[in-house]
N, C-alpha and C positions, 0 to 999 in steps of 0.2 A: 465792545459790541461790534465794531466794524470787522474785527478779525473773525468773530463767530459768524457774522453774516457772510463773510467771504468764504469760510469753510463750508457753510451750508450750501452756498451757490455752487461751489466746486463739486460737492457730493451730488447735488441735483443734476448737474451737467453730466457727471459720470453715469448716473443711473439712467438718464435719458438716452445716452449713447448705447448703453447696454441693452435697453429696451428696443431701441432702433435696430440693433444688430439681431436681436432675437426675432423681431417681427420680419426683418428682411430674410432671415434663414427660414422662417415659417412660409413666406411667400414662395421661395425657391423650392422648398420641400413639396408644397401643395402643387406647384407648377409641374414638377417632375411626376408626382403621383397622378395628376390629371392626364398626363400623356399616356400613362399605362392603363387607365381606366376605360373600359368599353367592351363591346361584344367581341371585338378582335383583340386577342391578348398579345401584348408586346411587353417584354421585360424591361426593367429599369435600366439595366446595363446596355441593352440593345437600343433603347431610346437615347441614352447619352452618346452612343456611337453614331447614331443617325444625325444627331444635332451637331456633333463636333466634327464630323467628316467634311462638313462644308468649310471648316476652318483649317483643320489638319487632315489632309487626305491620307487614308489608309485602306487596306484591303476590306472589301465589303463581304460580310458574312450573313447579311440579312436579305430577305426577299424584297423585290421591288414593291410588292403590295404593302409590306410593313412601312417602307419609306414613304409611299404615297399617303398612307393612312395617317402617319405622324405629321408630315410636312404640309399636306394639302387639306386634310380634314380637321384633325384635332388641334394643331398649333394655331391656326387662325381663330378658331372658336375660343380656345383658352385665352389668347391675347385679348379678344373682344370682351370676354367675361371680366378679365382683370381691369381693362380700361373703363368699362361701364360701371363696375363696382367702385372704382376709384373716383370717377366723375360724380356719381350720385352721392357718395360719402362726403366729398369735398363741398359740393353744392349744399347738402343738408347742413353741414357744420357752419357754413357761411350764413345761410338764411337764419338759422337759429341764433347766431350771434348778432346780426344786424337788425333782425326783428325782435330780438330779446324775448324769444318765445321758444320754449323747449318742444313745442308741438309742430314747429315749422319744419317743412321738408322741401326737397327740390320741386315738388309739384304744387307748392302753395299758391303760385301766381297763375295757375290754370294750364301749365305746360302739358301735363299728362292728358287732360281731356282734349286740348287742342290737337295734340299729336294723334290721339285716338281717332278723332274725327277725320284728320287728314289721311291717316292710313286706311280707315274704313271707306272713305270716298275713293281712294286710289284702288282698293280691292274691288269695289263695286264697278268702277269705270274701266280700269286697265288690267288689274291683277298682275302687275309687273313689279319685281323687287326694286327696280330703280324708281318707279313711280311711287311705290309705297314709302320708301325711305325719304324721298324728296318731299312728298306731300306731308308726311309726318313732321318733318323738320320745319317746313314752311308754316304750317298751321299752328305748331307749338309756339313759334315766334309771333304769329298773328295774335295768339291768345295773350302773350305777354304784352304786346303792343296795345291791345285793348285794355288790359289791366292798367297800364301806365296812363292811357287816355282817360279812364274813369277817375283816376286819382290825381289828375293834373291840377285841377283847381285847388286841391288841398296841398299843393306843393310836394306831391309824392311822399306823404308821411307814411310811416310804417303801418298804421291802422288802416288807412284808406287803401293802401296797396294790398293788404291781406283781404279786406272786404271786396275790393275789385277782383281779386283772384277767385274768390268764392262765387261772385256773380258770373264772371266769364266762364269758370269751370262748369257751373250749372247749365249755362247756355250750350256749351259744346257737348255736355253730357246728354242733353235733350236731343241735339242734332245726331249724336251717335245712335241713340234709340230710334230715331226716325230712319236712319240708314239701315239699321237692323230690321226694321219693320218692312222695308221695301226690298231688301236683298233676297236673292234666291236662297231658300232654306236648305237646299241640298249641296250647293257648292260655295256660294259667296258668304253666307251667314256663318258656317263653321270656321272659315278662314278668318273672318273678322273677329269672332269670339276668341280664337286661339291667339291671334296677334295681340288682342287687348290683355290677355293673361300673361304675356311676356315669354319670349323664347329666343334662343340663339340657333335653333335648328335650321332655319332658312337664311343664315347669314350670307350676305353677298360680300365676298372677299375684296373685290375691287372698290366697292363703296366704303367698306371699312377702312381701307388704306387711305382713301380721301378724307374720311372723318378723323383720322389720327391727327391731321394738321389742326383741326378745331380743338381737339383735346389738349395737345401740347401748347398751342397758342394761348388759350383761355386759362388753363391751369397756371401757365407762366405769369399771366397778368395778375391773377388772384394771389400768387405767391409774392409778387412785387408789392401788393397792397396789404401784406400780412400785418404790419404794425398799425396801419390805419383801421384794420378790422378790430384789433384790440381796443382802439379808442372808440370806434363806433358802437361797440357792444356795451360801452358804459352809459350810453344815452346821448341824445342830441346836445343837451346843454353842456355836458362834460366834454364832448367832442369839439364843440365850438370853442371852449376855453383853451383847448390845445392848438387852436388855429386851423382846424380841419374844416374844409368846405363840405359840410355834411351832405347836402343835397347832391352835389356833383359826384362825390365819391360813392355815395350809396347807389346812384343810378349806374355808374360805371361797373360797380361790383355786381349789381343785380343783372345787368345785361350780360356780363361774362358768365355768370352762373346759369342764366337762362339759355345761352348758346350751348353751354356745356351739357346741361340737362337735355336740351333738344337733340343734340347729337347722340347722346346716350339712348334716349327713348326711340329715336328713329332707327337705331340698330337693333335693339332688343325688345321693343314693345314696352308696356307699362309694368315696371317691377317695383312694387311697393316695399316699404319698411327698411330698405337698405339705407337711404338717406336720412331716415329718422332714428334708427337704432345705433348705427355705427358711430356717429359723432358723440353720442352719450358714452359709449364704451371708450372712445378716445379720450374724452374729458376725465373719465375715471382713472385712466392710466397716466396722463400727462398734464391735466388741468386745462383751463380755457385759453391759454396763451396760443394764439394762432401760429406763432413761429414754430411751435412744437406740435400743435394739433393737426395742422395740414399734412405734414409728412406721415404722421401716424394714421390719419384717416385714409390716405392713399394706400398704405400697406394693408390696413385692416379691411378696407373695402374690396381691394383686389383679392385677398385670400378668402374673404367671406363669400363673395359671389361666385368665385371659382369652386369652392366646396359645395355650394348650393347647386351649381350647374352639374357637378359630378353626381350628386344625389339624384337630380332630375333624370340623368342619363342612365342610371343603374338600378334605381329602386324597383322599377317595373319593366315589363317587356315593351311597353309604349312609353314615350318620353312625356314626363310631367311638365307642365308650364312652370317657368321660373317663379312667376308671381304667386303661385299657389304655395310653394315651399317657403319662400321668403316670408309670407304672411303667417304660415304655421309656426315657423321658428321665431319670427320677429315679435308676434303678439305676446307670448309668455315672457320674452326677454324684457320688453318694454313694461309689462305689468310688474315684473320684479324691480326694475329701476324705479318705478313710481312708488311702489310699496316701501322700498328701502330709502326713499327720498333722495335718489341720486339723479333725478331728472332736473337739469338746469341748462343754462346757456353759457 
């Protein structure tokens, strides 16, 4: 029996490595494809030349316009789409695990509505990209703080945290409606509505570079907690029997995911369904083990949101908000998972 178990474990390890290589190749292929997509046509070979000439200098055969288009316009946006997709997918997988709820998402604790209120307030008062991103991140964290405050007396149990998130989310949703009501209908209101639907069209490159530190740091902490996530997803009693400090670890993980989600939303606006659908696809491929699930969610989330962004840029003459396409694609996918009984944590 032991030898059979060992052989199965080796086969599982090999299949996971193969899947990881396939997904990595997919991310690279989508990355290169995205650099060629747009109204200004640039070939794949020319894109590779522009990228690698920074490492290995050789004679330039492309125009300065093509180089600026790739390095200054498309590359930052593509990297932002990949990072946001990865952050939302990781946060969604973690929340579904620790809340033991297949419907949990990165926005469960009211982050999205808090960020939406902050961005709407900044557009109304300042209309500066720095102010919009700063206010969005600040109020998303305020929303999470209020959620924790509401659930404090119940020792931050999963049920009270979810209920607190619903209450706080509803409060900030009402405040967003109030700002829409008083906003200038010709200038401010369209900007607020467009931001709430999610987009990378007005990406601030300098702010994105700063936000990268948040993504790297908090994804790193979540990765260090991967085995504790496996234990926490079994339930509080089982986790305590393994010697895990459930309350402390849950708070640390939720704070990391909240910062991760806040940084993502402050860059791109509210993009739904990524953090809900991608973790379920990841579990279908590798199971619920967070040691395998987290890397797969990072790869899948990056490729998925990048493809969605490509569609938003090319389907029509005007750019479609990201949140619209993710909802159109995500709802039938989630319906399929539900009907085929593949929705779990």
